[in-house]
C-alpha positions as CSV (number, residue, x, y, z in Angstrom):
1,M,-0.1,0.0,0.0
2,T,1.6,3.3,-1.1
3,I,1.0,6.9,0.1
4,D,0.4,8.3,-3.2
5,Q,-2.7,7.1,-5.1
6,S,-4.0,8.4,-8.3
7,K,-7.4,10.2,-8.2
8,A,-8.7,7.5,-10.3
9,D,-9.1,5.4,-7.1
10,I,-12.0,7.9,-6.0
11,P,-14.9,7.7,-8.4
12,N,-16.7,10.8,-7.0
13,F,-14.1,13.0,-5.5
14,R,-16.4,15.9,-4.3
15,L,-18.8,13.3,-2.5
16,F,-15.7,11.6,-1.0
17,L,-14.5,14.8,0.3
18,T,-17.9,16.0,1.5
19,S,-18.3,12.8,3.5
20,I,-15.1,13.2,5.3
21,G,-15.6,17.0,5.7
22,I,-18.9,16.6,7.4
23,G,-17.3,14.7,10.1
24,A,-14.6,17.3,10.7
25,F,-17.4,20.0,10.9
26,L,-19.8,18.0,13.2
27,S,-17.2,17.0,15.8
28,H,-16.4,20.7,16.5
29,F,-20.0,21.9,16.0
30,T,-21.3,19.4,18.5
31,A,-18.8,20.5,21.2
32,G,-19.7,24.3,20.7
33,V,-23.5,23.9,20.3
34,V,-23.5,22.4,23.7
35,T,-20.9,24.6,25.7
36,V,-22.9,27.8,25.2
37,S,-26.2,26.0,26.5
38,L,-24.8,24.8,29.7
39,P,-26.6,27.3,31.8
40,E,-29.9,26.2,30.3
41,L,-29.1,22.6,30.9
42,T,-28.2,23.4,34.4
43,R,-31.5,24.9,35.0
44,T,-33.4,22.2,33.1
45,F,-31.9,19.3,35.2
46,Q,-31.5,21.3,38.4
47,A,-27.9,20.4,38.7
48,S,-24.8,22.3,39.4
49,I,-22.6,23.8,36.7
50,E,-19.8,21.5,37.9
51,Q,-22.0,18.5,37.0
52,T,-23.3,19.7,33.6
53,Q,-20.0,21.0,32.5
54,W,-19.0,17.3,32.1
55,I,-21.4,17.1,29.1
56,T,-18.7,19.1,27.3
57,T,-15.6,18.5,29.3
58,G,-16.1,14.7,29.3
59,Y,-16.8,14.7,25.4
60,L,-13.5,16.5,24.8
61,L,-11.5,14.4,27.2
62,I,-12.7,11.0,25.8
63,I,-12.0,12.1,22.2
64,A,-8.5,13.3,23.1
65,V,-7.5,10.2,25.1
66,L,-9.0,7.8,22.5
67,L,-7.5,9.5,19.3
68,P,-4.2,7.5,19.2
69,I,-5.9,4.2,20.0
70,M,-8.4,4.7,17.3
71,G,-5.7,5.7,14.8
72,K,-3.9,2.4,15.7
73,L,-6.9,0.4,15.3
74,G,-7.4,2.1,11.9
75,D,-4.0,0.8,10.9
76,R,-4.9,-2.7,12.0
77,Y,-8.4,-3.1,10.9
78,G,-8.8,-0.5,8.0
79,H,-9.3,3.3,8.2
80,R,-12.4,3.3,6.1
81,R,-14.1,0.6,8.6
82,M,-13.2,2.6,11.7
83,H,-14.2,6.0,10.1
84,N,-17.6,4.7,9.0
85,T,-18.4,2.8,12.2
86,G,-17.7,6.1,14.1
87,Y,-20.3,7.9,11.9
88,L,-22.9,5.2,12.7
89,L,-22.0,5.4,16.5
90,F,-22.1,9.1,16.5
91,T,-25.6,9.3,14.8
92,I,-27.2,6.7,16.9
93,S,-25.8,8.1,20.1
94,S,-27.0,11.5,19.1
95,V,-30.6,10.3,19.0
96,L,-30.1,8.4,22.4
97,I,-28.8,11.6,24.1
98,A,-32.0,13.3,23.1
99,L,-34.1,10.5,24.5
100,S,-32.1,10.5,27.9
101,P,-34.5,11.2,30.8
102,T,-31.7,12.1,33.3
103,L,-28.3,14.0,33.4
104,G,-26.7,10.8,34.2
105,A,-28.1,9.2,31.1
106,I,-27.1,12.2,29.0
107,L,-23.4,11.7,30.3
108,V,-23.3,8.0,29.5
109,T,-24.7,8.4,25.9
110,R,-22.6,11.6,25.4
111,A,-19.5,9.4,26.2
112,V,-20.7,6.9,23.4
113,Q,-20.9,9.8,21.1
114,A,-17.5,10.9,21.9
115,V,-16.1,7.3,21.2
116,G,-17.7,7.6,17.7
117,A,-16.4,11.1,17.1
118,S,-12.8,9.8,18.0
119,M,-13.0,7.2,15.4
120,F,-13.7,9.4,12.5
121,Q,-11.6,12.3,13.8
122,A,-8.5,9.7,14.2
123,T,-8.9,8.3,10.7
124,N,-10.0,11.2,8.4
125,I,-6.5,12.5,7.8
126,A,-5.1,9.0,7.1
127,L,-7.9,8.5,4.5
128,I,-6.9,11.7,2.7
129,T,-3.2,10.9,2.9
130,L,-3.7,7.4,1.5
131,L,-6.3,8.2,-1.1
132,M,-5.3,11.5,-2.4
133,P,-2.3,12.1,-4.7
134,K,0.5,14.2,-3.1
135,E,0.0,17.2,-5.5
136,K,-3.7,17.6,-4.3
137,R,-3.2,16.7,-0.6
138,G,-2.6,20.1,0.7
139,R,-5.6,21.7,-0.8
140,T,-7.7,18.8,0.5
141,L,-6.4,19.1,4.0
142,G,-7.0,22.9,3.8
143,L,-10.6,22.2,3.1
144,I,-10.8,20.0,6.0
145,S,-9.4,22.8,8.1
146,T,-12.1,25.0,6.8
147,A,-14.8,22.6,7.8
148,V,-13.2,22.5,11.4
149,A,-13.3,26.3,11.6
150,L,-16.8,26.5,10.4
151,G,-17.9,23.9,12.9
152,G,-16.3,25.7,15.8
153,M,-17.6,29.1,14.6
154,S,-21.2,28.0,14.0
155,G,-21.7,25.6,17.0
156,P,-22.1,28.5,19.8
157,V,-24.3,30.5,17.5
158,V,-26.8,27.7,16.7
159,G,-26.5,26.5,20.5
160,G,-27.6,30.0,21.7
161,M,-30.5,30.1,19.3
162,I,-31.6,26.7,20.5
163,S,-31.4,27.7,24.1
164,Q,-33.5,30.5,23.5
165,W,-36.3,29.2,21.2
166,L,-36.3,25.4,21.3
167,S,-36.0,22.4,23.8
168,W,-32.7,21.1,24.9
169,Q,-33.3,17.9,22.9
170,W,-32.6,19.9,19.7
171,L,-28.9,20.5,20.9
172,F,-28.4,16.9,19.9
173,L,-31.0,16.3,17.2
174,I,-30.1,19.3,15.1
175,H,-27.2,17.5,13.4
176,V,-28.7,14.0,13.1
177,P,-30.0,14.4,9.5
178,V,-26.6,15.7,8.5
179,S,-24.7,13.0,10.2
180,A,-27.0,10.3,8.9
181,A,-26.4,11.8,5.3
182,A,-22.7,11.8,6.0
183,T,-22.8,8.2,7.1
184,Y,-24.4,7.2,3.8
185,L,-22.0,9.2,1.7
186,A,-19.0,7.6,3.7
187,I,-20.3,4.2,3.1
188,K,-21.0,4.6,-0.6
189,Y,-18.0,7.0,-1.6
190,I,-15.0,6.3,0.5
191,P,-13.3,3.5,-1.5
192,A,-11.7,0.6,0.2
193,T,-8.6,0.7,-2.0
194,G,-5.8,2.3,-0.1
195,S,-7.5,2.1,3.3
196,A,-7.6,-1.6,3.7
197,P,-6.4,-3.3,7.0
198,G,-2.7,-3.5,7.4
199,R,-0.5,-6.4,8.2
200,K,-2.0,-8.2,11.2
201,V,0.1,-8.0,14.3
202,S,-0.6,-8.4,18.0
203,F,-2.1,-5.4,19.5
204,D,-0.1,-4.0,22.3
205,S,-2.9,-3.6,24.8
206,T,-0.6,-2.8,27.7
207,G,1.1,0.0,25.7
208,A,-2.3,1.3,24.8
209,L,-3.5,1.3,28.3
210,L,-0.4,3.1,29.5
211,F,-0.4,5.6,26.8
212,T,-4.1,6.3,27.5
213,A,-3.5,6.8,31.2
214,L,-0.7,9.2,30.4
215,V,-2.8,11.4,28.1
216,G,-5.7,11.3,30.6
217,M,-3.5,12.5,33.4
218,I,-2.0,15.3,31.3
219,L,-5.5,16.5,30.2
220,F,-6.8,16.2,33.8
221,G,-4.0,18.1,35.2
222,V,-4.2,20.7,32.4
223,T,-8.0,21.3,32.9
224,R,-7.6,21.6,36.6
225,A,-4.4,23.8,36.5
226,A,-6.3,27.0,36.8
227,D,-7.8,25.8,40.1
228,W,-4.6,24.4,41.6
229,H,-1.3,26.1,42.8
230,L,1.9,24.7,41.4
231,A,2.9,23.6,44.8
232,S,-0.5,22.1,45.7
233,T,-0.7,18.4,46.7
234,E,-3.1,17.6,43.8
235,A,-0.5,19.1,41.2
236,W,2.4,17.0,42.8
237,V,0.4,13.9,42.7
238,V,-0.8,14.2,39.2
239,S,2.7,15.2,37.9
240,C,4.6,12.5,39.6
241,S,2.0,9.9,38.5
242,A,2.2,11.1,35.0
243,L,6.1,10.9,35.1
244,I,6.0,7.3,36.4
245,V,3.4,6.2,33.7
246,L,5.6,8.0,31.1
247,W,8.7,5.9,32.3
248,L,6.6,2.6,32.3
249,F,5.3,3.2,28.8
250,S,8.7,4.1,27.6
251,R,10.3,1.1,29.0
252,H,7.5,-1.2,27.9
253,S,7.7,0.2,24.3
254,R,11.4,-0.4,23.9
255,H,11.1,-3.9,24.8
256,H,7.8,-4.8,22.9
257,S,8.2,-6.4,19.3
258,S,5.3,-4.5,18.1
259,P,4.7,-1.5,20.4
260,F,1.6,0.5,20.4
261,L,3.5,3.6,19.6
262,P,6.9,2.8,17.8
263,L,9.2,5.4,19.4
264,Q,11.4,5.4,16.4
265,M,8.6,7.2,14.6
266,L,9.3,10.3,17.0
267,R,12.9,10.2,16.1
268,E,11.9,11.3,12.6
269,P,12.6,15.2,12.8
270,V,9.7,16.0,10.4
271,L,7.1,14.0,12.3
272,S,8.3,15.2,15.8
273,S,8.7,18.9,14.8
274,G,5.4,18.9,13.1
275,L,3.6,17.5,16.1
276,F,5.3,20.2,18.2
277,V,4.4,23.1,15.9
278,S,0.8,21.7,15.8
279,L,0.6,21.6,19.7
280,I,2.2,25.0,20.2
281,S,0.3,26.8,17.3
282,F,-3.1,25.7,18.8
283,L,-1.9,26.6,22.3
284,L,-1.0,30.2,21.1
285,V,-4.2,30.8,19.4
286,N,-6.5,29.2,22.1
287,S,-5.0,31.2,24.8
288,V,-5.7,34.4,22.9
289,Q,-9.4,33.2,22.2
290,V,-10.0,32.6,26.0
291,I,-8.3,36.0,27.1
292,L,-9.7,38.4,24.7
293,P,-13.6,38.2,25.5
294,F,-12.8,39.0,29.2
295,Y,-10.2,41.6,28.2
296,L,-12.4,43.3,25.9
297,T,-15.3,43.5,28.1
298,E,-13.2,44.7,31.1
299,S,-11.0,47.2,29.2
300,T,-13.1,48.6,26.4
301,D,-16.7,48.3,27.9
302,M,-17.7,46.1,25.0
303,T,-20.7,43.8,25.5
304,L,-20.4,40.1,25.5
305,W,-22.4,39.8,22.3
306,A,-20.2,42.4,20.6
307,S,-17.0,40.7,21.8
308,G,-18.4,37.3,20.7
309,T,-19.2,38.8,17.3
310,L,-15.6,40.2,16.9
311,M,-14.1,37.0,18.1
312,A,-15.8,35.4,15.0
313,V,-13.3,37.1,12.8
314,Y,-10.6,34.5,13.7
315,P,-12.4,31.4,12.4
316,V,-13.7,33.2,9.3
317,S,-10.0,34.1,8.5
318,L,-8.8,30.5,9.2
319,A,-11.6,29.2,7.0
320,V,-10.5,31.5,4.1
321,C,-6.8,31.0,4.5
322,G,-6.8,27.2,5.0
323,P,-7.5,26.2,1.5
324,V,-5.7,29.2,0.0
325,A,-2.4,28.0,1.8
326,G,-3.1,24.4,0.9
327,W,-3.0,25.1,-2.9
328,P,0.4,26.8,-3.1
329,S,1.9,24.3,-0.6
330,D,1.1,21.4,-3.1
331,K,3.2,23.4,-5.7
332,L,6.0,24.9,-3.6
333,G,6.4,22.4,-0.8
334,T,5.2,22.4,2.7
335,R,8.2,23.4,4.8
336,L,7.8,27.1,4.0
337,F,4.2,27.6,5.2
338,P,4.4,26.7,8.9
339,L,7.3,29.1,9.4
340,L,5.3,31.8,7.6
341,G,2.1,31.0,9.8
342,L,4.2,31.0,13.0
343,T,5.8,34.4,12.1
344,M,2.3,35.8,11.5
345,I,1.1,34.6,14.7
346,G,4.2,35.9,16.5
347,A,3.6,39.3,14.8
348,G,0.0,39.3,16.1
349,L,1.1,38.5,19.6
350,L,3.7,41.1,19.5
351,L,1.1,43.8,18.4
352,F,-1.1,42.7,21.2
353,V,1.7,43.3,23.8
354,L,2.7,46.8,22.2
355,L,-0.8,48.0,21.6
356,Q,-2.7,46.4,24.5
357,D,-3.8,49.7,25.9
358,R,-5.1,51.0,22.5
359,L,-7.1,48.0,21.3
360,A,-9.9,49.5,19.5
361,P,-12.4,47.0,18.0
362,V,-11.1,47.6,14.4
363,L,-7.4,47.1,15.5
364,T,-8.5,44.0,17.5
365,G,-10.2,42.5,14.4
366,G,-7.2,43.1,12.2
367,L,-5.0,41.3,14.7
368,L,-7.5,38.3,14.8
369,V,-7.3,38.2,11.0
370,L,-3.5,37.9,11.4
371,L,-3.9,35.1,13.9
372,G,-6.5,33.3,11.6
373,A,-4.4,33.7,8.6
374,G,-1.3,32.4,10.3
375,M,-3.2,29.3,11.5
376,G,-4.4,28.7,8.0
377,M,-0.9,28.9,6.8
378,I,0.1,26.2,9.4
379,A,-2.8,23.7,9.5
380,S,-2.9,21.9,6.2
381,P,0.7,22.3,5.1
382,N,1.9,21.0,8.5
383,S,-0.6,18.1,8.3
384,S,0.6,17.2,4.7
385,L,4.3,17.5,5.9
386,I,3.8,15.1,8.6
387,M,1.7,12.5,6.9
388,S,4.2,12.5,3.9
389,S,7.2,11.6,6.3
390,I,5.6,8.3,7.6
391,A,5.0,4.9,6.2
392,S,1.4,4.1,5.1
393,S,1.3,1.4,7.7
394,H,1.4,4.0,10.5
395,A,-0.9,6.6,8.7
396,G,-3.7,6.1,11.2
397,M,-1.4,6.4,14.4
398,A,0.2,9.5,12.8
399,G,-3.2,11.1,12.1
400,G,-4.3,10.2,15.6
401,L,-1.2,11.8,17.2
402,L,-1.8,14.9,14.9
403,A,-5.3,15.2,16.2
404,L,-4.1,14.6,19.8
405,S,-1.5,17.5,19.4
406,R,-4.3,19.7,18.4
407,N,-6.5,18.9,21.4
408,L,-3.7,19.1,23.8
409,G,-2.6,22.5,22.4
410,M,-6.2,23.8,22.9
411,A,-6.3,22.4,26.4
412,F,-3.0,23.9,27.3
413,G,-4.0,27.2,25.7
414,A,-7.4,27.3,27.6
415,S,-5.6,26.5,30.9
416,V,-3.0,29.3,30.3
417,G,-5.7,31.8,29.3
418,L,-8.1,31.0,32.2
419,G,-5.2,31.2,34.6
420,S,-4.4,34.7,33.4
421,V,-8.0,35.7,33.4
422,Q,-8.2,34.8,37.3
423,D,-4.8,36.6,38.1
424,S,-5.4,39.5,35.5
425,T,-1.9,38.8,34.0
426,Y,-2.9,39.2,30.4
427,N,0.4,40.8,29.4
428,A,2.6,38.0,30.9
429,V,0.6,35.4,28.9
430,F,1.2,37.3,25.7
431,V,4.8,37.6,26.3
432,L,5.1,33.8,27.2
433,D,3.1,33.0,24.0
434,I,5.8,35.0,22.0
435,F,8.6,32.9,23.4
436,L,6.8,29.9,22.6
437,C,6.2,30.9,19.2
438,I,9.9,31.6,18.8
439,S,10.7,28.2,20.0
440,A,8.4,26.6,17.6
441,I,10.1,28.6,14.7
442,L,13.5,27.5,15.8
443,V,12.4,23.8,16.1
444,C,10.9,24.0,12.6
445,V,14.1,25.5,11.1
446,F,16.3,22.9,12.9
447,A,14.1,20.1,11.7
448,G,14.3,21.3,8.2
449,R,18.0,21.5,8.3
450,M,18.3,18.0,9.8
451,Q,16.0,16.7,6.9
452,Q,18.2,18.4,4.3
453,H,21.4,16.9,5.9
454,T,19.7,13.5,5.8
455,I,18.8,13.9,2.2
456,R,22.4,15.0,1.2
457,S,23.7,12.0,3.2
458,E,21.6,9.5,1.4
459,I,22.6,11.0,-2.0
460,R,26.3,10.6,-1.1
461,R,25.8,7.0,-0.2
462,E,24.0,6.3,-3.4
463,K,26.9,7.8,-5.5
């Protein structure tokens, strides 16, 4: 099975892309449509916000923890099979959530929905990588980035409308016809060629369990970081436990004949640097998205509705620039665009620091355009770069790690942002973000030089 397939393998390219793009849209739409409606759900079920927030937090945590596992299972049993099964599970569970009589039942069925979402999130990039020719991969991944941005942007808007005019059940029923249509399209138009099961090997269940525990501890610690002090007992317990599990996982992986995560994959500079760039870029942008609504309402007397409307500039910019960056990256190569995107994000952060006391709405909108455009320059070219660097037998695992880096970056960014809101240390966070951005640029440059050195060495050996 090779990475570069011809377009002839896909009888109807547009419907193939639509079937995958709907899933990218829905998984982020479903998170946003519920988050904005948590106050209404709290009143409906007469529960505390700490209980109802698990409808969103639990959904995101389960997806993040399961992404690498579902990617690995896609490598073993077939990415098409895992992707389409995820669609079925997501659609059925959405109906079951709406029929749930209690908050407890909602949490259980929402967890099932998260399992389904993790299945198609972990395998959609692998399917594109395996079925799309290299010269069209960047623009295709750019369109998927657009679907993700549109889902994140429209979810809170639709959720607010449902909370105001309809019953809570429509939060989970609104997308059922669309997800059912996506399931049909995926079954009919995603070809089996190029996404068939890989070579059957024993599944490293111990490694999968250790890796899941490690990711779960990291995410739990990150989501609670804003409520803990660095020297608190809880922080020390979680940190020490994570280090122990990391050591056990590393030791187990080195001695297993077919480990859950082949550590030699991470020694590939393109893969490791690409995952780092993905994590840092989402951290940077999400920390700004968390901070700005609070800063704008406190410093400029802007209403929540106005600040929320202004924040929509970022996903619109991302949705436009994602496909735009994808097309030239197919022609000119993918290495340049993440560097350009990080530079644009760094410039936007620097302007936030320099002009923080003079952030008029128009200027803030312009800076958000810069952040969105920078993220658009990074997302699809970086994904294409990562997926081109790995063997097709590991495409699912690499796609799962890429999605995991995105979720971890968003979680870290939210934690950093919320911590600054509580302590009113906005400027310190922007400065920290600038240093992180510079570190990502340096890693990207270093990885590029290492890759060039490796290529030159291989050419000399061949001669």
